[in-house]
N, C-alpha and C positions, 0 to 999 in steps of 0.2 A: 497336538490337540487331543489325541487318544490318551497321552500321558496325563494331561490335566483332567480329563474325564474319569480316568481310572483312579487317580488320587482323590478326586471329589467323591466318587462312590465309596471308596474305602473310608474316608473321613465321615461321610454321612450314614454309612451302614450301621445298623444297631448292633451294639455289643452287649453281651449279657451283663447285667449289673449285679454285683454281689455285695451291696452295701449292707453292713451290719451296724445297726444303730442301737447302742446300749444306753438307753435313757429311761428315766422313770415313766411309768404309765399308771393311770388310775382306772379302776373298773368298778362296776356295781353288779352284783348278781345275788339272787336269793336273799335279799335283805342285808347284804354285807358290802360295805365300801372298802376297797383295798387299793393300796399303792404298792407297785412291784418294780423291782430292778433286777435285771439279770446281768451276768458278765460272760466273757468268752469261755469260761470253764464250765458253763451251764450251771452255775451256782446262782442263788437268788436270795433276796430279802423281800419279804411280803409283810407289810404293816396293815392291819385290818381293824374294822369296827363293825360288828354285827348289829347295826342300829335298828334293823327291821325284824329282829328275832327277839324272843323272850329273854335270852341270855345276852346282855349288853356288855360283855367283857371284851375289851380291846386286847389285842395281842400282836404277835409277830411270829412268822416262820422264818428261820434262817437255815438254808440248805446249801451244803457244799458237796460236790461230787467226790471230793477227796476225804470227807469225813463220814465214816460208817459206824455209828454207835452199835455196841454189841447187843443191846436189848431195847425193846420199845420204851422202857421206863428209865433208861440210863440218863443221868443228868449230864448235860454238856454245857460247859462254861464258854461264853464268847465275850470278847472285848471288842466293841465297836468304837473305832477311833475316828472322830470328826474334828477337824481343826486342832489336832493334837490333844483333844480331851477324850479320856477313856469313859465309855458307857458300858459297864459290865452287866451281863444278863446270864441267868441260869435257865437253860432250856430243858424241857423234858423231851428228849430225843432231838427234835428240831423246832419245838414250839415253846414260846413264852406267852403266858397269859397274865395280864395285869389285873390280878384279882385283889390285891391288897392296896392300901394307900401308897405304900412305898413303890410297889410295882407300877401303879398309875403314874406316879411322879417321875419314875425312871423312864418310862416309855414316852411321856410327854416331853421330858427333857431331850431325849434322843430326837424325836420328831422336830422339835424346835431347832435343835442344832443343825439337822439336815436341811431344814427350810432356810435357815439364815446363812449357811456356809457359802463362801465365795470361792472355795477351792473347786478343783475339777473332779476330785474323787475322795472316797473314804475307804477305810479298810475294816475288815472283820477278821479278828484273830481267834483261832481255836488253840489255846495254849497246850492242852493235853495231847493234841494231835500234831502239834508243830506245823499248823497250816495257817496261811494268811491269804485272804481273798480280797481283791480290790474291786470296787464298784464305782461307776460314774455317778456324778451328782447332776448331770444334765436333766433339766426339768423337774428336779426334786421339789423345789418350792411350789411349782404349779401343781404337781401331782399330789403332794401331801397337804394341800390346802383345799378346803371346801368353803368357798366364799371367803369370809374374813377369818374363819377358824380352821383349825387342823382337821384332818379327816377322822381323827379319833376323839375329838372334843365331846361329842355326844356320849361316848362310852366311858369317859373318864371323869365326868362331872360329879 
């Protein structure tokens, strides 16, 4: 009887949970809607639209703990691979701003690919640094969507 009670207590006793859930999340603050994904390397992709500010330029931050540009204005080339298709971007340090028509189309194409993908992950390559980061696509479609449109639709119209 004591053995059964002991086993029951061990099974029922709370164990610390260390679940790490790398999935897309959407947030809104200070007039900016953003969708963010992080990975286990503490790297991130943040796609944003400052719809509540005078500057309605959508963009994206791509940060990797393994990539350290030498100066604040250094151009960093990234290739974001979704479903085998390459989406190249030129970042100023870690930020891309969709200020031109081509930039808006490139960002919209990436967001559309991320929302439609049926894969489990996508990759971000930093060719100059020989670094590849992998990110989950869990909840990407939900996080990158604002109603029937993408979170950047207001900023790229």
